[in-house]
C-alpha positions in Angstrom: 62.8 63.1 149.0 66.5 63.0 148.3 66.0 63.2 144.5 63.4 65.1 142.6 61.3 63.1 140.1 63.3 64.6 137.3 66.6 63.7 138.9 65.4 60.2 139.6 64.2 59.8 136.0 67.7 60.6 134.7 69.4 58.3 137.3 67.1 55.5 136.1 67.4 56.2 132.4 70.0 53.8 131.0 69.2 55.0 127.5 70.3 58.5 128.4 73.6 57.3 129.9 74.4 55.0 127.0 73.5 57.7 124.5 75.8 60.1 126.3 78.6 57.6 126.0 77.9 57.2 122.3 78.0 60.9 121.7 81.3 61.2 123.6 82.8 58.5 121.3 81.6 60.3 118.2 83.0 63.6 119.3 86.3 61.9 120.1 86.3 60.4 116.6 85.6 63.9 115.2 88.6 65.3 117.1 90.8 62.4 115.8 89.7 63.3 112.3 90.5 67.0 113.0 94.0 66.1 114.2 94.6 64.0 111.0 93.5 66.9 108.8 95.8 69.3 110.6 98.7 66.9 110.5 98.3 66.4 106.7 98.3 70.2 106.3 101.4 70.6 108.5 103.3 67.8 106.6 102.5 69.5 103.3 103.2 73.1 104.3 106.1 72.5 106.8 105.5 75.7 108.8 108.1 76.8 111.3 106.9 76.5 114.9 108.6 77.8 118.1 111.0 75.4 119.7 109.3 72.7 121.8 106.0 72.7 120.0 104.6 69.2 119.6 103.2 68.7 116.1 103.6 65.0 115.6 100.9 63.9 118.0 98.0 65.7 119.5 96.4 65.3 122.9 92.7 64.6 123.3 91.2 65.0 126.8 87.8 65.4 128.3 86.1 66.5 131.5 82.7 66.9 133.1 82.8 70.3 134.8 83.6 73.3 132.7 80.9 75.5 134.1 79.2 72.3 135.3 79.0 70.8 131.7 81.0 68.2 129.9 83.7 69.1 127.4 86.1 67.4 125.0 89.3 68.9 123.8 92.0 68.4 121.1 95.3 70.3 121.7 97.3 70.1 118.4 99.8 71.5 117.7 100.7 72.2 121.4 103.2 73.6 123.8 102.2 74.2 127.4 105.0 75.4 129.6 105.1 77.7 132.6 106.9 80.3 130.5 105.6 79.5 127.0 102.3 78.5 125.4 101.6 77.9 121.8 98.5 75.8 121.2 95.7 75.3 118.9 92.7 74.1 121.0 89.7 72.5 119.4 86.9 72.1 121.9 83.4 70.8 122.1 81.6 72.3 125.1 78.4 70.3 125.6 75.2 72.4 125.5 77.0 75.3 123.8 79.3 75.2 120.8 82.5 73.9 119.1 85.4 76.4 119.3 88.8 76.6 117.8 91.3 78.8 119.7 94.9 79.9 119.0 96.5 80.5 122.4 99.8 82.3 122.6 101.5 83.2 125.9 104.9 83.9 127.3 107.8 83.5 124.9 105.6 82.6 121.9 103.4 85.7 122.4 106.4 88.0 122.8 107.8 86.6 119.5 104.6 86.8 117.5 103.0 89.9 119.0 104.9 92.4 116.7 104.0 90.3 113.7 100.3 90.1 114.6 100.2 93.9 115.2 101.5 94.4 111.7 98.8 92.1 110.4 95.9 93.1 112.5 93.9 94.5 109.6 93.6 90.9 108.3 91.6 89.9 111.4 88.5 91.8 110.2 85.7 90.2 108.4 86.5 86.7 109.6 84.0 86.2 112.5 87.0 86.1 114.9 86.7 86.6 118.6 89.4 88.0 120.9 89.6 87.0 124.5 89.4 90.1 126.7 89.3 88.3 130.0 92.2 88.9 132.4 92.7 85.1 132.7 93.3 82.8 129.7 91.4 79.7 130.8 87.8 80.7 130.1 86.0 79.6 127.0 82.4 80.9 127.4 81.0 83.4 125.0 79.9 86.1 127.4 81.1 89.7 126.8 83.5 89.7 129.7 85.4 86.9 128.0 85.2 87.3 124.2 84.5 90.3 122.0 83.9 90.1 118.2 86.9 91.7 116.4 84.5 93.1 113.8 82.9 95.2 116.6 86.1 96.7 117.8 87.6 99.8 116.4 91.1 99.7 115.1 92.3 101.7 118.1 90.6 99.3 120.5 92.0 96.2 118.7 95.5 97.7 118.7 95.3 98.5 122.4 94.1 95.0 123.3 96.8 93.3 121.2 99.5 95.6 122.7 98.5 95.4 126.3 97.5 91.8 127.0 100.0 89.3 128.3 98.5 86.5 126.2 96.5 86.1 123.0 93.5 84.0 122.4 91.9 84.2 119.0 88.8 82.0 118.6 86.2 81.0 116.0 82.9 79.2 116.9 81.0 76.5 115.1 77.4 75.4 116.0 77.1 72.0 117.5 74.8 71.0 114.6 77.6 71.6 112.1 80.1 69.3 113.8 80.7 67.4 110.5 82.5 70.5 109.3 84.9 70.6 112.2 88.1 69.1 110.6 87.9 71.4 107.6 86.8 74.4 109.7 89.7 73.9 112.1 92.5 73.6 109.4 91.1 76.6 107.5 91.3 78.8 110.6 94.8 77.5 111.4 95.9 78.0 107.8 94.6 81.6 107.8 96.4 82.4 111.0 99.7 81.0 109.8 99.6 82.6 106.4 97.8 85.9 106.9 98.6 86.8 110.5 101.6 85.1 112.0 103.4 84.8 108.6 105.5 81.9 109.9 105.8 80.3 106.5 107.7 83.2 105.1 109.4 84.7 108.0 111.4 81.7 109.2 111.7 83.5 112.6 112.7 80.4 114.5 
């Protein structure tokens, strides 16, 4: 038989397919709310971003095949350039978790790296995860990709921050707590800007 009974049941189940569509719409609405919350925070605080960062409008996208599972993403604020990345990525990976990631690479990482090294002590006790993978486009939680900062020694953390050609700092939120996502995301971003990158006070750009 070209389909197993289980596969045929899913193919024939319109309720499953319609429910999936409804869930996608609700997650999309949640990402829209998250963008609005971040936008309100940015308007009130007026942080200084690197040149070229888009902070007036976010980008919501989705796909079906990150490790063979659907995902939905909000990039806001965002700058994706061959030589420069500054992005806050809020992601729902179906079957796994919500995640919020600060991604710095190229020019932005070179500018912020010394500041973050000076503030690395503030990273402890926050349930933060640091990407240790050699490539920046993985989002799974396996040990070869993310390590909990609270489980790293100060020497290990300093080495990783000093040697990597990009930075990805991530916090995770269980799927069942999605109603917290807008607040959860802006609190993480506010912490990063105020306590780690110090952009509100430095005026580096």
